[in-house]
C-alpha positions, 0 to 999 in steps of 0.5 A: 500500500502507498500512503497519501500523506495528509491529516488522515492518510489514504491508502490505495491498493490494487485488487486482484480478480479474486478480491473484487467482490469486497466492493459490495460491502461498501455503504454507498448512498442509495439515491446516488446508486439509483441515479448514477450507478448500476448494480455493482455486480455489473461493474465487477463483470465489466472489470473481470471481462477487461484484461487491462482493467485495474480496480483500486481500493481506497482505504482510510484508517485500515478500512475501505472507503471507496474504489476506482477503475482505470483502463486503456481505450483499445482504440487509442493507445494514448487515451486511458479511462477513469471508468468508475469512482465511488466513495461511501456516503459517510466519507463524502464532503470531507475533501477526499474527492480532490485528494483521490483525483490528484492521486488518480491523475498522478497514476495516469502520468506514470503510464507510458504514452498516456496523453489523455484521460477520459470519463463519462458523467451524467449532466445532473451529477453536479458535485462530480462535474465540479470535481472534474473541472477542478482536476482539469477535465473539459467536456469534449462530447456527448454519448447517444444516451446523453452522458457527457464525455470529459477529457483531461490532457496530461501536462508536459507529455513529451513521450518521455514517461518510461518509468515503471507504471503503477499498473505494471503489465496492464499498461504494456498490454494496452496496445494489443488487440483483445476481445471486447469486455462486457458493455459497461455503460454503467452509472457511477457515483462520482465518475461515470463509466467509459468508454461509451457503447461497450467498445472498450 
């Protein structure tokens, strides 16, 4: 685990496929689940079907408080997606979102050749829209279902990032053709799925 120093340190731990089910124990806000998320089983199925998907647990005081998923866009080796991001309801409003987004963006900067990061968000997810704008995301499109496509261009990319990636072999496998994972056009609490249309 890697610490995120601050008043209350956060730890980030990549979960193996055998451990993914632990996210179902999170106390997620029912209203947010209804409006911005689909069943967690669908999220897990999509992560298991995507060979380059990596799901990270977010922990505070040795307890899991949320998770996020990173994965490459198989159509564009320079683009990665922040697929899902969820925080327990009692942990929201405590400034964790900004800290976690900073950590996530730092992770993307360590991925070789990653130039852009994309995510999907519903237009009525006001808190998420504010968080993404603060993290440097801008709207670049709209899906057929009305979800907004947001993109952040990573600063200072010059093709020089060759240090080991936080994702290890996942980053190296991202450019290889692979079977399409399960359609994961799934609403999320903080960050919404991607890429659109199940073409990831």
